[in-house]
C-alpha positions in Angstrom: 95.8 82.0 -71.7 93.7 82.7 -74.7 90.7 80.5 -73.3 90.8 78.4 -76.6 89.0 74.9 -76.6 91.2 71.7 -77.2 89.5 71.5 -80.6 90.6 75.1 -81.4 94.1 74.4 -80.3 94.4 71.2 -82.2 93.2 73.0 -85.4 95.9 75.7 -84.9 98.7 73.3 -84.1 97.6 70.7 -87.0 97.3 67.9 -84.5 94.6 65.9 -82.8 92.6 66.8 -79.7 94.1 63.7 -77.9 97.6 65.1 -78.6 96.7 68.4 -77.1 95.2 66.8 -74.1 98.5 64.8 -73.6 100.4 68.1 -74.1 98.4 69.8 -71.3 98.9 66.9 -69.1 102.6 67.0 -69.5 102.6 70.7 -69.0 100.8 70.5 -65.7 103.1 67.7 -64.5 106.2 69.6 -65.4 104.8 72.9 -63.7 104.6 74.8 -67.0 100.9 75.1 -66.6 99.6 75.7 -63.1 95.8 75.4 -62.3 94.7 77.2 -59.3 91.3 77.5 -57.6 90.8 80.8 -55.7 88.2 80.5 -52.9 85.4 83.0 -53.0 86.2 83.5 -49.2 89.7 84.8 -50.1 88.3 87.3 -52.6 85.7 88.5 -50.0 88.6 89.0 -47.6 90.5 91.2 -50.0 87.3 93.3 -50.7 86.7 93.6 -46.8 90.3 94.9 -46.4 89.7 97.4 -49.3 86.6 98.7 -47.6 88.4 99.0 -44.2 91.2 101.1 -45.9 88.7 103.4 -47.7 85.9 103.8 -45.1 87.5 102.9 -41.8 84.9 100.3 -41.0 85.3 96.6 -40.0 83.8 95.1 -43.1 82.3 91.6 -43.3 81.7 90.6 -46.9 79.4 87.7 -47.6 80.3 85.8 -50.7 77.1 85.6 -52.9 76.8 84.5 -56.5 75.9 87.4 -58.9 72.9 85.5 -60.2 71.4 85.1 -56.8 68.0 86.8 -56.4 67.6 89.8 -54.3 65.4 87.8 -51.7 67.9 85.1 -51.3 70.9 87.6 -51.1 69.1 89.4 -48.2 68.7 86.0 -46.6 72.3 85.1 -46.9 73.5 88.5 -45.6 71.0 88.3 -42.7 72.2 84.8 -41.7 75.9 86.0 -41.7 74.9 89.1 -39.8 73.1 87.2 -37.2 76.2 85.0 -36.6 78.5 88.1 -36.5 76.5 90.0 -34.1 76.3 87.5 -31.4 79.9 87.7 -30.1 79.4 91.6 -29.8 76.5 91.0 -27.3 77.2 90.8 -23.6 75.7 91.3 -20.2 74.8 94.7 -19.0 74.4 96.1 -22.4 71.8 98.5 -24.1 71.2 97.1 -27.6 69.4 99.5 -30.0 67.5 97.7 -32.7 65.8 99.2 -35.8 62.9 97.7 -37.5 62.7 97.0 -41.2 63.0 94.3 -43.9 66.7 93.7 -43.2 66.4 93.6 -39.4 63.4 91.3 -39.7 65.5 88.9 -41.7 68.4 89.1 -39.3 66.1 88.5 -36.3 65.0 85.1 -37.7 68.4 83.7 -37.7 69.9 85.0 -34.3 72.2 82.6 -32.4 71.1 82.3 -28.7 73.5 83.7 -26.1 72.4 84.1 -22.5 73.1 87.4 -20.9 71.9 89.3 -17.8 70.8 92.8 -17.2 70.7 93.5 -20.8 68.1 95.7 -22.6 67.0 95.7 -26.3 65.4 99.1 -27.1 63.5 100.1 -30.1 65.0 102.9 -32.0 61.9 104.5 -33.7 58.2 104.3 -33.6 56.4 101.9 -36.1 52.8 103.3 -36.2 51.2 104.9 -39.2 47.7 105.8 -40.5 47.1 102.2 -41.6 48.5 100.3 -38.6 49.9 100.6 -35.1 53.1 98.8 -36.2 53.3 97.2 -32.7 53.0 93.6 -34.0 55.7 94.0 -36.7 58.2 95.9 -34.6 57.6 94.0 -31.4 58.2 90.6 -33.2 61.7 91.7 -34.3 62.4 93.1 -30.7 61.0 89.8 -29.2 63.4 87.7 -31.2 66.4 89.8 -30.1 65.2 89.7 -26.5 64.6 85.9 -26.6 68.0 85.2 -28.2 70.0 87.1 -25.7 67.7 86.7 -22.6 67.3 90.6 -22.6 64.4 92.8 -21.5 62.6 94.6 -24.3 61.8 98.4 -24.3 59.3 99.2 -27.0 58.8 102.7 -28.2 55.0 103.0 -28.8 54.9 106.2 -30.9 54.2 106.9 -34.6 57.0 106.6 -37.0 56.3 110.2 -38.1 54.2 112.8 -36.2 51.8 114.9 -38.2 53.1 118.1 -36.5 56.6 118.7 -35.2 55.1 120.4 -32.2 53.4 117.2 -31.1 56.9 115.5 -31.2 58.4 118.3 -29.1 55.7 118.0 -26.5 55.8 114.1 -26.2 59.6 114.3 -26.0 59.2 116.3 -22.8 57.1 113.5 -21.1 58.9 111.5 -18.5 57.8 108.2 -19.9 59.2 109.1 -23.3 62.4 110.5 -21.8 63.1 107.0 -20.2 63.3 105.5 -23.8 65.3 108.4 -25.1 67.7 108.1 -22.2 68.2 104.3 -23.1 68.9 105.2 -26.6 71.5 107.8 -25.5 73.4 105.0 -23.5 73.4 102.4 -26.3 76.4 100.0 -26.4 75.5 98.4 -29.6 73.2 99.5 -32.4 72.0 97.2 -35.3 70.3 98.8 -38.3 69.8 98.4 -41.9 69.8 101.3 -44.6 66.4 102.3 -46.1 66.3 102.9 -49.9 63.4 103.8 -52.1 65.1 102.0 -55.1 65.8 98.7 -53.4 64.3 95.6 -55.1 63.4 94.2 -51.7 61.6 97.4 -50.7 62.5 99.1 -47.3 59.6 98.7 -45.1 59.4 102.5 -44.4 58.8 103.0 -48.1 56.5 100.1 -48.8 54.5 99.9 -45.6 52.5 103.1 -46.0 54.5 105.3 -43.8 55.2 108.0 -46.4 52.5 110.1 -48.3 53.2 111.4 -51.8 53.9 114.8 -50.2 56.5 113.2 -48.1 58.3 111.5 -51.0 58.3 114.9 -52.7 59.8 116.5 -49.7 62.6 113.9 -49.6 63.3 114.7 -53.3 63.6 118.4 -52.5 66.0 117.6 -49.6 68.1 115.4 -51.9 67.7 112.4 -49.5 69.5 109.1 -50.5 68.5 107.0 -47.5 67.5 106.6 -43.9 68.6 104.7 -40.7 65.7 104.1 -38.2 63.6 106.6 -40.3 66.2 109.5 -39.9 67.0 110.6 -43.4 70.3 112.0 -44.7 72.0 113.1 -47.9 74.8 111.5 -49.9 77.4 113.6 -48.0 76.1 112.3 -44.7 74.3 115.6 -43.6 70.9 115.4 -42.2 70.3 119.2 -41.0 67.2 121.0 -42.4 65.7 117.8 -43.9 62.1 118.6 -43.2 60.7 115.2 -42.5 63.3 114.6 -39.8 61.5 117.2 -37.6 58.5 114.8 -37.6 60.4 111.5 -37.3 60.8 109.6 -34.2 64.2 108.0 -34.8 67.2 109.0 -32.7 69.3 111.8 -34.3 72.4 110.7 -36.0 74.6 112.0 -33.2 73.0 109.6 -30.7 73.6 106.6 -32.9 77.3 107.9 -33.4 77.8 107.9 -29.6 77.3 104.0 -29.4 80.6 102.3 -29.4 79.7 99.7 -31.9 77.3 100.3 -34.6 76.6 97.5 -37.1 75.1 98.3 -40.5 73.7 95.4 -42.5 73.0 95.8 -46.2 72.1 93.5 -49.2 71.7 94.7 -52.7 73.5 97.1 -55.0 70.5 99.3 -55.1 71.4 100.4 -51.6 75.0 101.6 -52.4 74.2 105.3 -52.5 72.4 105.1 -49.1 75.3 103.1 -47.7 77.7 105.7 -48.9 75.7 108.4 -47.2 75.6 106.4 -44.0 79.3 105.9 -44.0 79.8 109.6 -44.7 77.7 110.4 -41.6 80.0 108.1 -39.6 77.0 105.9 -38.6 78.8 102.4 -38.8 81.8 100.9 -37.2 80.9 97.5 -38.7 79.5 96.8 -42.2 78.0 93.5 -43.2 77.1 93.3 -46.9 77.1 90.9 -49.8 80.1 90.9 -52.2 78.4 92.4 -55.2 77.3 95.4 -53.1 80.8 95.7 -51.6 82.3 95.8 -55.0 79.8 98.4 -56.3 80.6 100.5 -53.2 84.3 100.5 -53.8 83.6 101.4 -57.5 81.3 104.3 -56.6 
């Protein structure tokens, strides 16, 4: 119980190390000492139940050693997420998919499942002043579409407009309305949580989408994270956040209308962002590593 070595025990008892070894063997055989191995999976299950009771989500906790690098941690969570999502997918579904570092990792490990009359729809635009974003976002969508034999609906607009009036005008166009209507009828949404502090940077913060003035605006509005480039505060609110007026992601109410909403997260740096997403009611299912899960419960 005191975690002493055999040498220390022998010195304290005034006997030899071999005598201590025999005493311990006898104690195990008599049942006085019981050595148990607790599976990491059992611990993860207990943490998942605690998350369910506290936040009302179906939690899938991925056991990952604490010393694992953030890149490997993301890959392990993404692999588990890809396998967890597949049973949720069925025919005649509209599946909303965000783009980003997490969803890119998930898309590389998807388990094929044939469906019919299903559509994968892009949640938000991917273009910025440096790139159209089409190649990056479309590759994620292509993997989802290929895995589930689903049609793909891209959303070829910028991630952020320069002027909110431009967004309002384009949102009135019939071609854009068709995508927005698909988003409004989503059965399943899969997304990550964007965070400026993550060690594996969220693509929206590392890919040239935000200018210094945008970052300053997020600070003023007390933003802690985003889902599909829609920003929110720690309490889950998103009203009056200036940058949301220019963003092309679906509003949080649209996401909440989907019956199943899967949030995939890796890394403790995203705890505050996840807490905000949960406060906003964005997730029905939460897939995360055990360290992040414990940090979320402790927050």
